[in-house]
Backbone as a chain_set.jsonl record, in Angstrom:
{"seq": "MVDNRYATALVIACVLSVLATVYLSVAVGTQHWYQYSSPTVRGEANVSDLRSLYEEFMDGEFDEKTYSDTLFRLNGTVGLWWRCVLVPSGTHWYKEPEVRECRSFSLPQQFTPKYKEPGNHNSGEDLLRTYLWRCQFLLPLVSLGLVVLAGLTGFCACLCRSLTPTLGIGVLHLLAGKTCLTAPQKFIFHLVHMVVN", "coords": {"N": [[3.274, -25.833, 18.43], [4.483, -22.546, 18.418], [7.745, -21.31, 18.654], [9.086, -18.721, 20.784], [11.071, -17.129, 19.575], [10.529, -17.336, 16.834], [7.959, -16.319, 16.712], [8.463, -13.694, 17.513], [10.132, -12.894, 15.4], [8.273, -13.068, 13.319], [6.402, -11.067, 14.035], [8.038, -8.764, 13.96], [8.882, -8.793, 11.244], [6.405, -8.563, 9.92], [5.411, -6.091, 10.908], [7.436, -4.282, 10.074], [7.268, -4.634, 7.289], [4.63, -3.808, 6.782], [4.798, -1.1, 7.595], [6.74, -0.183, 5.745], [5.363, -0.644, 3.35], [3.146, 1.09, 3.613], [4.509, 3.553, 3.77], [5.809, 3.645, 1.223], [3.561, 3.554, -0.454], [2.309, 5.974, 0.14], [4.352, 7.714, -0.641], [4.487, 7.199, -3.38], [2.036, 8.175, -4.208], [2.165, 10.919, -3.799], [1.991, 14.449, -4.568], [4.201, 15.96, -4.704], [6.708, 15.17, -5.772], [8.752, 16.34, -7.197], [9.753, 19.725, -7.178], [9.224, 22.876, -8.614], [10.514, 26.204, -8.551], [9.988, 29.678, -8.721], [10.558, 33.252, -8.972], [8.304, 35.519, -7.243], [5.351, 36.923, -8.774], [4.95, 40.164, -10.089], [2.902, 42.903, -10.789], [0.209, 43.819, -12.998], [0.145, 43.065, -15.737], [1.794, 40.841, -15.846], [0.338, 39.034, -14.301], [-1.94, 38.564, -15.888], [-0.697, 37.393, -18.073], [0.311, 35.071, -16.882], [-2.105, 33.913, -16.219], [-3.074, 33.169, -18.733], [-1.132, 31.273, -19.373], [-1.76, 29.366, -17.442], [-4.354, 28.583, -18.268], [-3.767, 27.409, -20.727], [-2.212, 25.326, -19.793], [-4.088, 23.786, -18.388], [-6.024, 23.148, -20.339], [-4.754, 22.705, -22.739], [-2.73, 20.983, -25.251], [-0.653, 18.18, -24.458], [2.587, 18.923, -23.993], [6.012, 18.771, -23.568], [7.79, 21.009, -23.297], [6.012, 23.181, -23.024], [4.51, 22.529, -20.675], [6.603, 22.332, -18.839], [7.691, 24.94, -18.793], [5.444, 26.29, -17.82], [5.14, 25.042, -15.309], [7.463, 25.977, -14.066], [7.114, 28.802, -14.102], [4.796, 29.115, -12.628], [5.339, 28.136, -10.099], [5.199, 25.251, -9.811], [4.559, 21.74, -9.062], [5.693, 18.381, -9.528], [4.487, 15.161, -9.546], [4.417, 11.543, -9.438], [2.039, 10.909, -10.644], [0.76, 13.291, -11.07], [0.746, 16.763, -12.108], [1.083, 19.921, -10.832], [0.064, 23.353, -10.381], [0.409, 26.644, -8.957], [-2.193, 28.852, -8.857], [-2.353, 32.207, -9.714], [-3.936, 35.019, -8.1], [-6.065, 37.691, -9.284], [-6.348, 40.173, -8.066], [-5.725, 43.57, -6.919], [-5.385, 45.001, -4.453], [-5.794, 43.234, -2.4], [-4.322, 40.32, -1.455], [-5.171, 37.259, -2.279], [-4.924, 33.87, -1.118], [-2.947, 31.675, -3.103], [-4.271, 29.209, -5.268], [-3.957, 25.712, -5.525], [-3.876, 23.905, -8.435], [-4.369, 20.882, -10.158], [-3.331, 18.537, -12.66], [-3.701, 15.323, -13.971], [-1.318, 12.873, -15.078], [-1.805, 10.99, -17.956], [-1.694, 7.479, -18.784], [-0.491, 7.018, -21.387], [0.903, 9.465, -21.567], [2.81, 9.16, -19.592], [4.61, 7.539, -20.833], [5.588, 8.896, -23.021], [8.056, 9.873, -25.413], [11.103, 11.658, -24.637], [12.678, 14.562, -25.873], [15.764, 15.796, -27.363], [15.882, 18.578, -27.514], [13.55, 20.035, -25.661], [10.193, 20.05, -26.695], [10.815, 20.309, -29.384], [10.299, 18.239, -31.852], [11.816, 17.389, -33.95], [14.412, 17.215, -33.144], [15.32, 14.792, -32.336], [15.106, 11.78, -30.388], [15.874, 11.719, -26.952], [17.386, 9.288, -25.45], [18.386, 8.705, -22.865], [17.062, 10.541, -21.101], [14.429, 9.788, -21.693], [14.234, 7.076, -20.805], [14.968, 7.359, -18.131], [12.833, 8.89, -17.215], [10.745, 7.066, -17.553], [11.605, 5.069, -15.79], [11.365, 6.439, -13.406], [8.664, 6.33, -13.043], [8.153, 3.566, -12.897], [9.932, 2.324, -11.007], [9.281, 2.894, -8.176], [6.964, 1.335, -7.964], [7.959, -1.232, -8.412], [9.613, -1.387, -6.186], [7.709, -1.334, -4.137], [6.45, -3.785, -4.624], [8.593, -5.524, -4.027], [8.873, -5.107, -1.261], [6.432, -6.088, -0.299], [6.727, -8.76, -1.095], [8.892, -9.425, 0.547], [7.652, -9.294, 3.046], [5.836, -11.45, 2.821], [7.69, -13.515, 2.579], [8.858, -13.43, 5.12], [6.653, -14.176, 6.684], [6.21, -16.795, 5.749], [8.657, -17.892, 6.518], [8.405, -17.902, 9.267], [6.323, -19.708, 9.603], [7.567, -22.005, 8.701], [9.377, -22.408, 10.661], [12.047, -21.5, 10.599], [14.999, -19.606, 10.584], [16.61, -19.074, 8.494], [15.565, -17.911, 6.021], [15.675, -15.25, 6.701], [17.869, -13.881, 5.733], [17.13, -13.71, 3.067], [14.924, -12.009, 3.319], [16.202, -9.701, 4.166], [17.757, -9.133, 1.875], [15.718, -8.657, -0.011], [14.522, -6.354, 1.118], [16.704, -4.639, 0.937], [17.014, -4.457, -1.865], [14.541, -3.274, -2.431], [14.847, -0.792, -1.154], [16.981, 0.237, -2.655], [15.867, 0.436, -5.247], [13.9, 2.28, -4.705], [15.417, 4.511, -4.037], [16.602, 5.017, -6.452], [14.836, 6.322, -8.153], [14.623, 9.157, -7.285], [17.259, 9.777, -7.923], [17.184, 10.093, -10.589], [16.781, 12.765, -11.269], [19.219, 13.877, -10.587], [20.904, 12.587, -12.423], [19.776, 13.676, -14.716], [20.419, 16.414, -14.417], [23.238, 16.264, -14.503], [23.498, 15.297, -17.088], [22.498, 17.496, -18.53], [24.445, 19.429, -17.917], [26.759, 18.308, -19.021], [26.135, 18.28, -21.731]], "CA": [[3.474, -24.606, 19.172], [5.516, -21.706, 17.813], [8.763, -20.818, 19.578], [9.051, -17.265, 20.95], [11.956, -16.483, 18.6], [9.861, -17.263, 15.543], [6.839, -15.386, 16.861], [9.042, -12.346, 17.509], [10.569, -12.623, 14.024], [7.071, -12.841, 12.52], [5.852, -9.751, 14.37], [8.951, -7.734, 13.452], [8.818, -8.79, 9.779], [5.103, -8.046, 9.483], [5.313, -4.663, 11.23], [8.326, -3.542, 9.178], [6.742, -4.675, 5.927], [3.442, -2.948, 6.723], [5.262, 0.291, 7.629], [7.391, 0.127, 4.471], [4.334, -0.598, 2.318], [2.397, 2.338, 3.789], [5.399, 4.658, 3.4], [5.991, 3.678, -0.227], [2.285, 3.887, -1.083], [2.12, 7.418, 0.294], [5.364, 8.388, -1.454], [4.129, 7.063, -4.788], [0.854, 8.982, -4.484], [2.325, 12.331, -3.477], [2.035, 15.403, -5.676], [5.387, 16.792, -4.529], [7.898, 14.381, -6.052], [9.763, 17.316, -7.608], [9.121, 21.029, -7.066], [9.826, 24.003, -9.314], [10.334, 27.472, -7.846], [10.34, 30.87, -9.48], [10.261, 34.454, -8.189], [6.894, 35.904, -7.221], [4.938, 37.752, -9.9], [4.539, 41.526, -9.726], [2.34, 43.673, -11.902], [-1.032, 43.341, -13.604], [0.401, 42.412, -17.03], [2.345, 39.515, -15.595], [-0.729, 38.164, -13.8], [-2.774, 38.135, -17.017], [0.132, 36.474, -18.855], [0.325, 33.794, -16.172], [-3.45, 33.337, -16.314], [-3.162, 32.483, -20.029], [-0.306, 30.065, -19.242], [-2.529, 28.403, -16.654], [-5.444, 28.044, -19.086], [-3.164, 26.492, -21.698], [-1.764, 24.164, -19.023], [-5.24, 22.96, -18.021], [-6.829, 22.721, -21.483], [-3.96, 22.534, -23.95], [-2.122, 19.709, -25.613], [0.476, 17.794, -23.609], [3.877, 19.175, -24.628], [6.989, 18.858, -22.479], [8.3, 22.376, -23.14], [4.94, 24.042, -22.528], [4.171, 22.301, -19.274], [7.776, 22.631, -18.004], [7.732, 26.394, -18.612], [4.334, 26.667, -16.947], [5.46, 24.594, -13.955], [8.472, 26.865, -13.501], [6.602, 30.162, -13.901], [3.704, 29.105, -11.647], [5.781, 27.405, -8.904], [4.5, 23.979, -9.857], [5.148, 20.515, -8.537], [5.471, 17.206, -10.365], [4.464, 13.877, -8.866], [4.408, 10.442, -10.395], [0.759, 10.85, -11.329], [0.179, 14.629, -11.17], [1.52, 17.996, -12.219], [0.256, 20.939, -10.185], [0.546, 24.731, -10.422], [-0.259, 27.598, -8.08], [-2.908, 29.805, -9.699], [-2.313, 33.539, -9.092], [-5.182, 35.78, -8.058], [-5.954, 38.889, -10.106], [-6.714, 41.386, -7.335], [-4.632, 44.516, -6.682], [-5.194, 45.47, -3.086], [-5.884, 42.135, -1.443], [-3.682, 39.12, -2.013], [-5.8, 36.003, -1.874], [-3.974, 32.749, -1.212], [-2.953, 31.01, -4.402], [-4.947, 27.914, -5.253], [-3.217, 24.669, -6.242], [-4.664, 23.17, -9.425], [-3.584, 19.723, -10.6], [-3.707, 17.72, -13.803], [-3.058, 14.012, -13.863], [-0.682, 12.309, -16.263], [-2.427, 9.758, -18.437], [-0.689, 6.432, -18.972], [0.344, 7.29, -22.569], [1.795, 10.594, -21.291], [3.931, 8.662, -18.796], [5.552, 6.827, -21.695], [5.965, 9.681, -24.198], [9.515, 10.062, -25.498], [11.68, 12.976, -24.36], [13.513, 14.975, -27.002], [17.002, 16.49, -26.994], [15.422, 19.94, -27.261], [12.144, 19.867, -25.29], [9.23, 20.707, -27.561], [11.239, 20.206, -30.78], [10.229, 16.82, -32.189], [12.802, 17.091, -34.991], [15.762, 17.165, -32.57], [15.673, 13.4, -32.047], [14.75, 11.306, -29.047], [16.941, 11.626, -25.956], [17.114, 7.991, -24.825], [18.676, 8.757, -21.436], [15.947, 11.206, -20.419], [13.208, 9.001, -21.891], [14.2, 5.896, -19.943], [14.962, 7.805, -16.734], [11.454, 9.295, -16.918], [9.945, 5.846, -17.42], [12.022, 4.404, -14.551], [10.796, 7.191, -12.293], [7.296, 5.862, -12.903], [8.073, 2.132, -12.617], [10.751, 1.829, -9.895], [8.578, 2.81, -6.891], [6.035, 0.2, -7.98], [8.8, -2.422, -8.23], [10.039, -1.364, -4.789], [6.552, -1.731, -3.334], [6.301, -5.228, -4.802], [9.66, -6.216, -3.29], [8.58, -5.046, 0.178], [5.344, -7.042, -0.047], [7.327, -10.09, -1.213], [9.691, -9.648, 1.759], [6.71, -9.6, 4.127], [5.361, -12.824, 2.629], [8.809, -14.412, 2.893], [8.962, -13.466, 6.583], [5.532, -14.958, 7.199], [6.487, -18.204, 5.434], [9.801, -18.319, 7.33], [7.915, -18.191, 10.618], [5.546, -20.942, 9.552], [8.503, -23.119, 8.503], [10.236, -22.44, 11.855], [13.439, -21.396, 10.168], [15.497, -18.235, 10.506], [17.451, -18.95, 7.302], [15.044, -16.938, 5.046], [15.896, -13.872, 7.144], [18.795, -13.282, 4.769], [16.329, -13.373, 1.882], [14.13, -10.824, 3.648], [17.128, -8.564, 4.148], [18.116, -8.828, 0.487], [14.555, -8.045, -0.658], [14.387, -4.982, 1.61], [17.816, -3.875, 0.366], [16.65, -4.169, -3.255], [13.434, -2.313, -2.419], [15.413, 0.518, -0.83], [17.802, 0.694, -3.78], [15.005, 0.871, -6.346], [13.203, 3.487, -4.269], [16.376, 5.613, -4.105], [17.006, 5.247, -7.832], [13.936, 7.274, -8.803], [15.08, 10.54, -7.106], [18.545, 9.989, -8.573], [16.887, 10.442, -11.972], [16.968, 14.196, -11.459], [20.659, 14.134, -10.542], [21.407, 12.177, -13.728], [19.298, 14.649, -15.697], [21.226, 17.624, -14.271], [24.574, 15.967, -15.02], [23.357, 15.196, -18.538], [22.345, 18.852, -19.061], [25.726, 20.128, -17.771], [27.709, 17.722, -19.967], [25.783, 18.716, -23.088]], "C": [[4.646, -23.842, 18.564], [6.448, -21.187, 18.896], [8.698, -19.29, 19.634], [9.938, -16.546, 19.939], [11.253, -16.308, 17.263], [8.672, -16.312, 15.596], [7.338, -13.946, 16.839], [9.493, -11.964, 16.105], [9.378, -12.326, 13.124], [6.512, -11.45, 12.769], [6.729, -8.641, 13.793], [8.869, -7.649, 11.929], [7.509, -8.189, 9.281], [4.986, -6.546, 9.727], [6.196, -3.844, 10.292], [7.795, -3.523, 7.749], [5.502, -3.802, 5.775], [3.851, -1.48, 6.718], [5.904, 0.692, 6.301], [6.369, 0.228, 3.344], [3.534, 0.69, 2.401], [3.244, 3.526, 3.349], [5.55, 4.768, 1.884], [4.701, 4.04, -0.953], [2.02, 5.383, -1.011], [3.105, 8.172, -0.59], [5.019, 8.324, -2.939], [2.961, 7.981, -5.129], [1.016, 10.465, -4.261], [2.376, 13.199, -4.729], [3.317, 16.221, -5.647], [6.665, 15.994, -4.745], [9.049, 15.306, -6.432], [9.078, 18.672, -7.642], [9.926, 22.082, -7.818], [9.592, 25.258, -8.483], [10.764, 28.609, -8.752], [10.009, 32.083, -8.626], [8.777, 34.792, -8.25], [6.61, 36.888, -8.349], [4.502, 39.113, -9.392], [3.982, 42.192, -10.969], [1.153, 42.985, -12.537], [-0.779, 42.566, -14.897], [0.928, 40.998, -16.824], [1.279, 38.545, -15.11], [-1.598, 37.683, -14.952], [-2.004, 37.168, -17.924], [0.16, 35.09, -18.204], [-1.038, 33.116, -16.207], [-3.602, 32.597, -17.648], [-2.295, 31.222, -20.037], [-1.066, 28.968, -18.504], [-3.633, 27.767, -17.496], [-4.916, 27.075, -20.139], [-2.699, 25.204, -21.02], [-2.927, 23.218, -18.734], [-5.961, 22.384, -19.241], [-6.022, 22.328, -22.706], [-3.444, 21.126, -24.151], [-0.914, 19.439, -24.714], [1.766, 17.961, -24.395], [4.883, 19.45, -23.521], [7.468, 20.284, -22.241], [7.247, 23.284, -22.529], [4.674, 23.793, -21.056], [5.366, 22.534, -18.359], [7.893, 24.129, -17.743], [6.637, 26.853, -17.662], [4.607, 26.244, -15.512], [6.479, 25.515, -13.302], [7.88, 28.233, -13.178], [5.504, 30.224, -12.857], [4.051, 28.292, -10.403], [5.082, 26.056, -8.787], [5.248, 22.849, -9.184], [4.817, 19.372, -9.492], [5.52, 15.98, -9.479], [4.534, 12.772, -9.901], [3.138, 10.441, -11.227], [0.219, 12.231, -11.674], [1.217, 15.662, -11.548], [0.6, 19.112, -11.744], [0.9, 22.305, -10.323], [-0.217, 25.549, -9.391], [-0.878, 28.677, -8.952], [-2.891, 31.169, -9.024], [-3.689, 34.187, -9.102], [-4.974, 37.083, -8.818], [-6.271, 40.17, -9.368], [-5.491, 42.237, -7.044], [-4.348, 44.693, -5.2], [-5.255, 44.366, -2.051], [-5.308, 40.891, -2.089], [-4.353, 37.882, -1.441], [-4.755, 34.895, -1.933], [-4.097, 32.067, -2.576], [-3.53, 29.604, -4.267], [-4.125, 26.917, -6.061], [-4.187, 23.91, -7.142], [-3.795, 22.06, -10.001], [-4.187, 19.084, -11.843], [-3.005, 16.387, -13.665], [-2.393, 13.646, -15.192], [-1.487, 11.092, -16.682], [-1.316, 8.726, -18.648], [0.13, 6.646, -20.25], [1.311, 8.464, -22.354], [2.991, 10.167, -20.449], [5.005, 8.039, -19.683], [5.883, 7.587, -22.978], [7.476, 9.858, -24.236], [9.91, 11.496, -25.166], [12.643, 13.3, -25.494], [14.727, 15.759, -26.523], [16.747, 17.967, -26.728], [13.94, 19.835, -26.93], [11.22, 20.7, -26.176], [9.576, 20.629, -29.036], [11.322, 18.727, -31.151], [11.244, 16.418, -33.254], [14.214, 16.932, -34.437], [16.208, 15.741, -32.248], [15.376, 13.04, -30.601], [15.991, 11.208, -28.163], [16.673, 10.367, -25.133], [17.35, 8.009, -23.324], [17.514, 9.378, -20.668], [14.66, 10.397, -20.525], [13.145, 7.837, -20.91], [14.314, 6.248, -18.471], [13.564, 8.234, -16.313], [10.572, 8.062, -16.717], [10.31, 5.086, -16.151], [11.47, 5.124, -13.329], [9.381, 6.711, -12.002], [7.241, 4.414, -12.419], [8.802, 1.691, -11.347], [10.049, 1.857, -8.533], [7.581, 1.661, -6.828], [6.787, -1.119, -7.802], [9.231, -2.521, -6.77], [8.905, -1.809, -3.864], [6.317, -3.235, -3.434], [7.354, -6.02, -4.044], [9.401, -6.211, -1.785], [7.46, -6.022, 0.532], [5.871, -8.475, -0.123], [8.171, -10.423, 0.016], [8.792, -9.968, 2.948], [6.171, -11.02, 4.028], [6.45, -13.838, 2.948], [8.983, -14.541, 4.402], [7.861, -14.301, 7.209], [5.765, -16.449, 6.958], [7.653, -18.736, 6.259], [9.358, -18.664, 8.738], [7.127, -19.499, 10.634], [6.448, -22.163, 9.404], [9.439, -23.299, 9.696], [11.71, -22.432, 11.476], [13.829, -19.924, 10.096], [16.375, -18.022, 9.276], [16.888, -17.951, 6.288], [15.187, -15.481, 5.483], [16.865, -13.156, 6.214], [18.061, -12.877, 3.492], [15.485, -12.131, 2.107], [15.01, -9.58, 3.605], [17.505, -8.15, 2.738], [16.947, -8.158, -0.233], [14.347, -6.607, -0.193], [15.511, -4.094, 1.067], [17.522, -3.506, -1.089], [15.52, -3.148, -3.337], [13.944, -0.91, -2.119], [16.221, 1.082, -1.977], [16.931, 1.179, -4.926], [14.25, 2.131, -5.978], [14.133, 4.694, -4.35], [16.762, 5.944, -5.54], [16.121, 6.279, -8.509], [14.33, 8.729, -8.538], [16.432, 10.812, -7.754], [18.369, 10.335, -10.045], [17.163, 11.908, -12.22], [18.442, 14.578, -11.397], [21.285, 13.75, -11.881], [21.015, 13.18, -14.807], [20.125, 15.931, -15.628], [22.638, 17.417, -14.808], [24.543, 15.913, -16.544], [23.251, 16.585, -19.172], [23.664, 19.621, -18.99], [26.732, 19.621, -18.8], [27.419, 18.199, -21.389], [25.749, 20.218, -23.156]], "O": [[5.678, -24.429, 18.237], [6.0, -20.687, 19.928], [8.306, -18.642, 18.664], [9.589, -15.455, 19.489], [11.364, -15.258, 16.631], [8.408, -15.585, 14.639], [6.719, -13.078, 16.224], [9.266, -10.837, 15.665], [9.448, -11.445, 12.267], [6.183, -10.733, 11.824], [6.219, -7.687, 13.205], [8.795, -6.552, 11.376], [7.501, -7.401, 8.336], [4.518, -5.809, 8.859], [5.756, -2.821, 9.768], [7.87, -2.496, 7.074], [5.337, -3.129, 4.758], [3.322, -0.693, 5.934], [5.643, 1.78, 5.789], [6.492, 1.091, 2.474], [3.269, 1.321, 1.378], [2.76, 4.407, 2.638], [5.432, 5.858, 1.324], [4.734, 4.754, -1.956], [1.563, 5.989, -1.98], [2.738, 9.162, -1.221], [5.237, 9.289, -3.671], [2.905, 8.513, -6.237], [0.076, 11.219, -4.513], [2.756, 12.74, -5.807], [3.5, 17.097, -6.492], [7.613, 16.133, -3.973], [10.191, 15.078, -6.032], [7.936, 18.769, -8.089], [11.146, 22.17, -7.678], [8.582, 25.364, -7.789], [11.769, 28.519, -9.458], [9.26, 31.968, -7.655], [8.08, 34.403, -9.187], [7.504, 37.593, -8.817], [3.783, 39.218, -8.398], [4.528, 42.055, -12.064], [1.082, 41.758, -12.613], [-1.406, 41.534, -15.136], [0.551, 40.073, -17.543], [1.306, 37.366, -15.462], [-1.96, 36.507, -14.995], [-2.586, 36.236, -18.477], [0.048, 34.07, -18.883], [-1.124, 31.888, -16.221], [-4.194, 31.518, -17.691], [-2.672, 30.215, -20.636], [-1.024, 27.798, -18.887], [-3.829, 26.553, -17.447], [-5.536, 26.047, -20.414], [-2.783, 24.123, -21.603], [-2.779, 21.999, -18.822], [-6.456, 21.258, -19.19], [-6.547, 21.687, -23.616], [-3.681, 20.22, -23.352], [-0.241, 20.369, -24.27], [2.013, 17.229, -25.354], [4.632, 20.27, -22.637], [7.543, 20.722, -21.093], [7.542, 24.065, -21.625], [4.617, 24.737, -20.267], [5.173, 22.901, -17.2], [8.16, 24.549, -16.617], [6.869, 27.702, -16.802], [4.335, 27.008, -14.585], [6.374, 25.806, -12.111], [8.118, 28.768, -12.096], [5.291, 31.275, -12.252], [3.151, 27.805, -9.719], [4.448, 25.763, -7.773], [6.407, 22.985, -8.793], [3.794, 19.394, -10.175], [6.486, 15.779, -8.742], [4.691, 13.032, -11.094], [3.151, 10.021, -12.384], [-0.693, 12.341, -12.493], [2.415, 15.468, -11.338], [-0.534, 19.227, -12.208], [2.125, 22.421, -10.376], [-1.332, 25.204, -9.0], [-0.172, 29.346, -9.707], [-3.354, 31.3, -7.891], [-4.502, 33.939, -9.993], [-3.84, 37.533, -8.981], [-6.452, 41.199, -10.019], [-4.375, 41.731, -6.933], [-3.21, 44.552, -4.752], [-4.802, 44.557, -0.923], [-5.762, 40.465, -3.151], [-4.138, 37.508, -0.288], [-3.806, 34.976, -2.713], [-5.189, 31.907, -3.121], [-3.299, 28.911, -3.276], [-3.651, 27.236, -7.152], [-5.18, 23.348, -6.68], [-2.62, 22.275, -10.299], [-5.402, 19.097, -12.04], [-1.837, 16.333, -13.283], [-2.838, 14.047, -16.267], [-1.816, 10.25, -15.847], [-0.136, 9.075, -18.685], [1.349, 6.473, -20.212], [2.415, 8.461, -22.898], [4.071, 10.744, -20.572], [6.18, 8.018, -19.316], [6.403, 6.998, -23.925], [8.109, 9.981, -23.188], [9.139, 12.431, -25.388], [13.335, 12.421, -26.008], [14.727, 16.315, -25.425], [17.335, 18.543, -25.812], [13.137, 19.57, -27.824], [11.439, 21.894, -26.378], [8.706, 20.862, -29.875], [12.289, 18.045, -30.81], [11.504, 15.229, -33.441], [15.124, 16.555, -35.175], [17.373, 15.523, -31.917], [15.393, 13.893, -29.712], [17.024, 10.682, -28.577], [15.837, 10.375, -24.23], [16.592, 7.391, -22.577], [17.036, 8.801, -19.691], [13.888, 10.323, -19.569], [12.123, 7.63, -20.255], [13.806, 5.507, -17.629], [13.15, 7.976, -15.183], [9.746, 8.03, -15.805], [9.434, 4.518, -15.499], [11.144, 4.488, -12.326], [8.952, 6.688, -10.849], [6.375, 4.066, -11.615], [8.341, 0.772, -10.67], [10.21, 0.901, -7.775], [7.372, 1.075, -5.766], [6.305, -2.021, -7.118], [9.218, -3.604, -6.184], [9.125, -2.57, -2.922], [6.016, -3.884, -2.432], [7.052, -7.071, -3.479], [9.679, -7.2, -1.107], [7.534, -6.708, 1.552], [5.5, -9.313, 0.698], [8.174, -11.564, 0.478], [9.132, -10.82, 3.769], [6.061, -11.716, 5.037], [6.176, -14.894, 3.517], [9.227, -15.636, 4.908], [8.104, -15.049, 8.156], [5.546, -17.269, 7.85], [7.648, -19.901, 6.658], [9.871, -19.607, 9.341], [7.249, -20.297, 11.563], [6.133, -23.235, 9.921], [10.216, -24.253, 9.729], [12.505, -23.237, 11.96], [13.065, -19.097, 9.598], [16.839, -16.907, 9.037], [17.671, -17.187, 5.724], [14.857, -14.574, 4.72], [16.706, -11.968, 5.937], [18.339, -11.827, 2.912], [15.338, -11.299, 1.211], [14.614, -8.541, 3.075], [17.568, -6.959, 2.432], [17.148, -7.202, -0.982], [14.033, -5.734, -1.001], [15.284, -2.921, 0.772], [17.755, -2.369, -1.5], [15.531, -2.266, -4.195], [13.522, 0.054, -2.756], [16.157, 2.281, -2.249], [17.214, 2.22, -5.52], [13.983, 2.967, -6.841], [13.69, 5.789, -4.695], [17.21, 7.058, -5.81], [16.597, 7.039, -9.353], [14.373, 9.503, -9.494], [16.728, 11.956, -8.102], [19.305, 10.818, -10.683], [17.716, 12.27, -13.258], [18.869, 15.506, -12.084], [22.103, 14.495, -12.42], [21.806, 13.498, -15.695], [20.495, 16.481, -16.665], [23.178, 18.288, -15.49], [25.447, 16.418, -17.209], [23.839, 16.833, -20.224], [23.977, 20.386, -19.902], [27.474, 20.409, -19.386], [28.338, 18.485, -22.156], [25.472, 20.782, -24.215]]}, "num_chains": 1, "name": "protein.A"}
């Protein structure tokens, strides 16, 4: 027979781990990890220029400078798996709502090196930006694994009728939270790096 304390610990550990797993899964799959904003476009010439940027974004070669400029000019968003832009309409008198179009990052694109001058392959690889970009992709997955491991530890602790592994569960959740927070800090490091240089 299981004591009420252990049953309560099991329920709390399982519920918290399930909630954390769902939250992290949704966060990893979102298209709004980072958002670019630019002023609204006015004038027919600008709309046609942006239309050509959009077509190059959807069909063109993957180049950091090109897609960064397009994301900025078309109020785009970057997720772990996607990059999305708002497509402007070409009408004069009636403003249709802008449509969000997305392209997914392929696995090789996730691991492409970043250069000191985006788009200039002769400028040399920027190791800080390259590894921060790769960590942005990997750390949420590591965090998700730590939360699942913490849930399994809680389940095993209840079966063993011991509250000692509770410290282990706490440490695993702390590590999961730290790795999850490290990915958004990538952009802060990137901004500091740009200011210093």
